[in-house]
C-alpha positions as CSV (number, residue, x, y, z in Angstrom):
1,M,-120.7,-153.3,33.8
2,S,-118.2,-151.0,32.4
3,S,-115.3,-149.8,35.0
4,P,-116.9,-145.7,34.7
5,H,-120.1,-147.7,36.9
6,W,-118.4,-149.6,39.3
7,L,-115.2,-146.6,40.0
8,P,-117.9,-144.1,42.3
9,L,-119.3,-146.9,43.9
10,V,-115.9,-148.9,44.6
11,L,-114.5,-145.3,46.1
12,L,-117.8,-144.6,47.8
13,G,-117.3,-148.0,49.9
14,C,-113.7,-147.4,50.8
15,L,-114.1,-143.7,52.2
16,T,-116.9,-145.8,54.0
17,T,-114.7,-148.3,55.2
18,L,-112.7,-145.6,55.7
19,G,-114.5,-143.8,58.4
20,L,-115.9,-146.3,60.1
21,S,-112.4,-147.8,60.8
22,Q,-111.1,-144.6,62.2
23,S,-114.5,-144.6,64.8
24,P,-113.4,-145.3,68.2
25,T,-116.9,-147.3,68.5
26,W,-118.7,-149.4,66.4
27,E,-122.5,-149.6,66.9
28,H,-123.8,-152.1,64.8
29,S,-126.5,-154.6,64.7
30,G,-127.9,-157.7,62.8
31,R,-131.2,-160.1,62.5
32,W,-131.8,-163.6,60.8
33,Q,-134.9,-164.3,59.3
34,L,-136.6,-167.3,58.6
35,S,-140.2,-167.5,56.6
36,L,-142.6,-169.8,55.2
37,E,-144.2,-168.4,52.7
38,Q,-147.6,-169.1,50.4
39,D,-148.1,-167.7,47.0
40,T,-151.2,-167.5,44.8
41,N,-149.5,-166.5,41.6
42,V,-145.8,-168.1,41.8
43,K,-145.1,-167.3,38.0
44,E,-146.7,-163.4,38.3
45,S,-148.6,-164.7,34.8
46,P,-151.7,-162.7,33.9
47,K,-153.6,-166.0,32.5
48,E,-152.9,-168.5,34.7
49,A,-152.2,-168.7,38.6
50,E,-150.2,-171.3,39.8
51,S,-150.0,-171.6,44.0
52,A,-146.9,-172.6,45.7
53,G,-144.7,-172.3,48.8
54,S,-141.7,-171.4,49.6
55,L,-138.7,-170.9,52.4
56,R,-136.7,-167.9,52.8
57,L,-133.5,-167.6,54.0
58,F,-133.1,-163.2,55.0
59,A,-129.9,-162.0,56.8
60,D,-129.1,-158.3,57.3
61,F,-125.8,-156.5,58.9
62,Q,-125.4,-153.0,60.0
63,A,-122.5,-151.1,61.0
64,Q,-122.2,-147.2,61.7
65,R,-119.9,-144.5,62.9
66,P,-121.8,-142.9,65.8
67,G,-121.2,-138.6,66.9
68,G,-119.4,-136.3,65.3
69,R,-119.3,-133.8,62.2
70,S,-119.7,-136.7,59.9
71,R,-121.3,-140.5,59.7
72,A,-120.3,-143.6,58.2
73,E,-122.9,-146.6,57.0
74,I,-122.7,-149.6,55.4
75,S,-125.4,-152.2,55.4
76,L,-125.0,-155.8,53.5
77,Q,-128.4,-158.0,53.2
78,G,-128.4,-161.3,51.4
79,A,-131.5,-163.6,50.8
80,W,-131.8,-167.2,49.4
81,Q,-135.4,-168.7,48.7
82,S,-136.2,-172.5,47.3
83,V,-140.2,-172.5,46.0
84,W,-141.8,-176.2,46.1
85,R,-142.3,-177.9,43.1
86,H,-140.7,-174.8,41.0
87,R,-137.2,-175.4,41.4
88,E,-137.0,-172.4,38.5
89,E,-137.9,-169.8,41.2
90,A,-134.7,-170.8,43.2
91,K,-132.8,-167.6,44.0
92,L,-129.8,-165.8,46.0
93,M,-130.3,-161.9,46.6
94,A,-127.5,-159.6,47.6
95,D,-127.7,-156.3,48.4
96,V,-125.0,-153.6,49.7
97,H,-125.9,-149.9,50.9
98,T,-123.0,-147.1,52.0
99,S,-123.5,-143.8,52.8
100,L,-121.4,-140.8,53.8
101,L,-122.3,-138.0,55.5
102,W,-121.0,-134.3,57.0
103,R,-122.3,-131.7,58.3
104,V,-120.5,-129.1,56.6
105,A,-122.4,-126.0,58.6
106,A,-124.9,-125.6,61.6
107,R,-128.1,-126.6,59.7
108,W,-126.7,-127.9,56.2
109,E,-125.6,-131.4,55.5
110,L,-123.8,-133.2,51.7
111,G,-124.3,-136.6,51.6
112,A,-123.8,-139.4,49.3
113,Q,-125.3,-143.0,49.1
114,G,-124.0,-145.8,47.2
115,V,-126.1,-149.1,46.5
116,L,-125.2,-152.3,44.5
117,R,-127.7,-155.0,44.5
118,G,-127.4,-158.1,43.0
119,K,-130.2,-161.1,42.0
120,L,-129.1,-164.7,41.2
121,W,-131.5,-167.1,39.8
122,L,-130.0,-170.8,40.7
123,Y,-131.7,-172.6,37.6
124,D,-133.4,-170.2,35.4
125,R,-133.6,-166.7,33.8
126,P,-131.2,-163.4,33.4
127,D,-129.0,-162.9,36.5
128,Y,-128.9,-158.8,36.5
129,L,-127.0,-156.2,38.7
130,F,-128.1,-152.8,39.5
131,S,-125.5,-150.3,40.4
132,S,-126.7,-146.3,42.3
133,L,-125.0,-143.4,43.5
134,L,-126.8,-140.9,44.8
135,V,-124.8,-137.1,46.2
136,F,-127.9,-135.0,48.0
137,A,-127.4,-131.4,49.8
138,E,-129.8,-131.1,52.9
139,G,-130.5,-127.3,54.6
140,R,-132.6,-125.8,57.2
141,L,-134.0,-122.5,56.8
142,P,-136.1,-120.1,58.9
143,A,-139.3,-120.5,59.2
144,Q,-140.1,-124.2,59.9
145,L,-138.9,-125.0,55.9
146,G,-135.7,-127.3,54.7
147,L,-134.8,-128.0,51.3
148,R,-132.9,-131.0,50.0
149,G,-131.7,-131.4,46.3
150,S,-130.4,-134.8,44.9
151,V,-128.5,-136.3,41.9
152,A,-128.1,-139.8,41.0
153,Q,-126.7,-142.0,38.2
154,E,-127.7,-145.8,37.5
155,S,-127.1,-148.6,35.9
156,M,-128.7,-152.1,35.1
157,N,-127.2,-154.5,33.7
158,Y,-128.3,-158.8,33.0
159,A,-125.9,-161.2,32.3
160,G,-127.3,-163.4,29.4
161,S,-128.4,-160.1,27.4
162,T,-128.0,-156.9,26.4
163,F,-131.5,-155.5,25.3
164,Y,-132.8,-154.5,28.6
165,D,-129.0,-152.9,29.7
166,Q,-129.7,-149.3,30.5
167,T,-128.1,-146.4,32.5
168,G,-129.5,-143.3,33.2
169,W,-129.6,-140.2,35.5
170,R,-132.1,-139.1,38.2
171,G,-132.6,-135.7,39.9
172,A,-134.9,-134.1,42.1
173,V,-135.4,-131.4,44.7
174,Q,-137.8,-131.4,47.6
175,A,-139.2,-128.9,49.8
176,F,-140.6,-129.5,53.0
177,R,-142.0,-127.5,56.1
178,A,-143.5,-128.6,59.5
179,V,-146.8,-127.1,59.6
180,S,-147.5,-127.9,63.5
181,A,-145.5,-130.4,66.0
182,R,-147.3,-133.4,63.8
183,L,-147.5,-132.7,60.3
184,V,-144.7,-132.2,57.7
185,V,-146.0,-131.3,54.2
186,I,-143.1,-132.4,51.7
187,V,-143.6,-131.2,47.8
188,E,-141.2,-132.3,45.3
189,A,-140.2,-132.2,41.7
190,G,-137.7,-134.1,39.4
191,L,-136.1,-135.2,36.1
192,E,-134.6,-138.1,34.8
193,R,-132.7,-139.8,31.8
194,S,-132.2,-143.9,31.2
195,R,-130.8,-144.4,27.8
196,M,-131.2,-148.5,26.7
197,D,-128.6,-150.8,24.8
198,R,-131.0,-151.3,22.2
199,P,-131.4,-149.4,18.8
200,A,-134.9,-147.2,18.9
201,L,-137.8,-149.1,17.0
202,R,-140.6,-146.8,14.8
203,Y,-143.8,-148.5,14.1
204,E,-145.3,-148.3,10.3
205,E,-149.2,-148.6,10.4
206,S,-149.7,-149.0,6.9
207,S,-147.3,-152.0,7.0
208,K,-147.5,-153.1,10.6
209,R,-143.7,-153.3,10.5
210,W,-141.7,-152.0,12.9
211,W,-138.2,-150.3,11.9
212,P,-135.1,-150.0,14.0
213,L,-133.6,-146.3,14.0
214,P,-129.8,-145.2,13.8
215,C,-129.7,-144.2,17.4
216,E,-130.3,-146.1,20.9
217,Q,-133.3,-146.2,23.0
218,V,-133.2,-142.9,25.0
219,D,-136.5,-142.0,27.7
220,R,-136.6,-138.9,29.4
221,G,-139.3,-138.6,32.0
222,A,-140.4,-135.5,34.9
223,H,-142.3,-136.2,37.9
224,G,-143.9,-134.0,40.8
225,G,-145.9,-135.1,43.7
226,V,-147.0,-133.8,46.9
227,F,-146.3,-136.3,50.6
228,F,-147.9,-135.8,53.7
229,E,-145.8,-136.8,57.5
230,L,-148.3,-137.3,60.4
231,Q,-146.7,-137.8,63.6
232,A,-149.6,-139.2,65.4
233,L,-151.4,-142.8,66.6
234,G,-147.7,-144.0,65.2
235,H,-145.9,-142.7,62.0
236,W,-147.6,-142.3,59.0
237,R,-147.1,-140.7,55.1
238,A,-149.3,-140.5,52.2
239,G,-149.0,-138.7,48.9
240,Y,-149.7,-137.9,45.4
241,Q,-147.1,-138.2,42.5
242,Y,-147.5,-137.7,38.7
243,E,-145.1,-138.9,36.4
244,R,-144.5,-138.5,32.5
245,S,-142.2,-140.4,30.3
246,R,-141.7,-139.6,27.1
247,S,-139.6,-142.5,24.9
248,N,-137.8,-142.1,20.6
249,S,-139.2,-145.4,20.7
250,F,-142.9,-146.6,20.1
251,G,-144.7,-147.9,22.5
252,Y,-142.5,-146.6,25.6
253,S,-144.2,-143.4,26.7
254,Y,-146.6,-142.8,29.4
255,V,-148.7,-140.7,32.1
256,R,-148.6,-142.3,35.5
257,Q,-150.5,-141.4,38.3
258,R,-149.4,-142.8,41.7
259,L,-151.3,-142.6,45.5
260,Q,-149.3,-144.5,48.7
261,V,-149.8,-144.5,52.3
262,L,-147.3,-146.1,54.9
263,G,-147.1,-146.1,58.3
264,A,-146.8,-148.1,61.7
265,T,-148.4,-147.8,64.8
266,R,-148.2,-149.7,68.3
267,F,-151.0,-151.5,69.8
268,S,-148.1,-152.4,72.7
269,Q,-145.2,-152.4,73.6
270,K,-144.7,-155.7,72.0
271,V,-147.4,-155.3,69.0
272,L,-146.6,-153.2,66.0
273,L,-149.1,-152.8,63.0
274,R,-147.2,-151.9,59.2
275,L,-149.4,-151.1,56.7
276,F,-148.4,-150.3,52.8
277,G,-151.4,-148.9,50.5
278,A,-150.3,-148.1,46.5
279,L,-152.8,-147.4,44.1
280,Q,-152.0,-146.5,40.6
281,R,-153.1,-145.6,36.9
282,K,-151.0,-145.6,34.2
283,R,-151.4,-144.8,30.7
284,Y,-149.6,-145.6,27.6
285,A,-149.2,-143.0,24.7
286,E,-149.5,-145.4,21.5
287,V,-152.1,-148.4,21.3
288,L,-150.4,-151.0,20.7
289,G,-150.9,-155.0,21.7
290,P,-148.6,-157.0,23.3
291,W,-144.9,-156.3,22.3
292,N,-141.4,-157.2,23.3
293,P,-141.5,-157.0,27.4
294,I,-140.7,-154.1,29.2
295,G,-137.9,-155.8,31.3
296,L,-137.3,-159.4,32.6
297,D,-138.0,-159.3,36.6
298,T,-141.5,-158.9,37.3
299,E,-140.4,-158.5,41.1
300,R,-139.2,-155.2,40.0
301,E,-142.5,-153.4,39.2
302,Q,-144.9,-152.6,41.7
303,S,-148.0,-151.2,40.5
304,N,-151.2,-151.8,43.0
305,L,-150.4,-153.3,46.4
306,L,-151.8,-153.5,50.1
307,L,-149.4,-155.1,52.6
308,M,-150.3,-155.6,56.1
309,D,-147.4,-156.6,59.0
310,V,-147.9,-157.5,62.2
311,S,-145.1,-158.3,64.3
312,R,-145.3,-159.4,68.2
313,E,-141.6,-159.8,70.4
314,L,-140.9,-162.6,72.2
315,A,-138.2,-163.7,74.1
316,Q,-135.2,-161.1,74.0
317,G,-134.2,-160.7,71.1
318,Y,-137.0,-163.1,68.6
319,R,-140.2,-161.6,67.1
320,L,-143.0,-163.5,65.1
321,L,-144.3,-161.7,62.5
322,L,-147.0,-162.5,60.3
323,R,-147.6,-161.0,57.0
324,I,-150.7,-160.8,54.7
325,S,-150.2,-158.9,51.0
326,W,-151.8,-158.6,47.9
327,Y,-150.6,-157.4,44.2
328,D,-152.3,-155.7,41.1
329,N,-148.6,-155.2,39.2
330,E,-147.7,-154.9,35.5
331,S,-146.7,-158.0,34.1
332,L,-143.5,-158.2,31.6
333,I,-146.0,-157.1,28.7
334,R,-147.3,-153.9,28.7
335,G,-150.5,-153.6,29.6
336,R,-151.3,-156.7,31.2
337,Y,-151.5,-157.2,34.7
338,Y,-151.5,-160.1,37.0
339,Q,-152.8,-160.5,40.4
340,K,-151.3,-162.2,43.4
341,G,-151.3,-162.6,47.4
342,L,-148.4,-163.5,49.9
343,F,-148.7,-165.0,53.0
344,S,-145.9,-165.8,55.4
345,L,-144.9,-166.0,58.7
346,S,-141.1,-165.3,60.0
347,L,-139.5,-166.3,62.9
348,E,-137.0,-163.3,63.5
349,R,-133.4,-163.2,65.9
350,R,-131.7,-160.6,66.2
351,F,-128.5,-159.6,67.4
């Protein structure tokens, strides 16, 4: 990764650390989680599903500066996973999130968020590093109306090849309004652009051949959506999003529509239920058979899914979690989908 992509994140991290160090008190929390997991399609294959169990260890540490006109937060997360009988699936993952927030007026805030995410396969597959820096402004207007605008710079870099490396930006505007004490309506629209570190391609139908173009592949997208947040029997959010992406490289333009719902509700003071569901329809502009993979990590794409998570508080600081999920995700080959189920049982220790 080149230095221009590193510098904004390093600067944001330094400012966040400075903000935390100048705080009179630190608020911090953490948790460890040990999970046993059963995967019905461990290789995410569209053809032959192979089931396997795994052991997963997850750690999370968060700290923030409380109060005042500004707030700084930092979150460090890491995970290790080992899959039985599939040595090549063993991996390490690490996430660093930093954020700064300034209240510049009674109803207006400015903020910045940085993300650095790494994934390392211990024995196989290409490792990658993802970075993102987002700047936003949010304010409250009369008549229960709010506005939020954001711009983000993102970069994806793989260790073994530059063919799937990309950089880009995205911008979005949100308008939200509380129509009642329990219901908020959110309308969002945005644009994005990404540049791949590879030449764009042209397909010649007559000869069935591919020709490289004298320019890099550039994808331009636009999206819009409406979402509803409801405070009733818990906290729920549901919405619809339309996305259109156009590429100067043959085979990569598509239109996607997506419905999603997520929420959480308590059955008692100790039992919490969380649900997340998504249903999408994705159509590519060009008719094309199997072609170059659209990525190198199948776990980054979530197309259609249903997830249920039930947790119960045990002794002080301990929690037991049961998660059942089903996925119908696009594989590395465009238009080809794989199905899998995940079942996990976890013991969590908070401190």
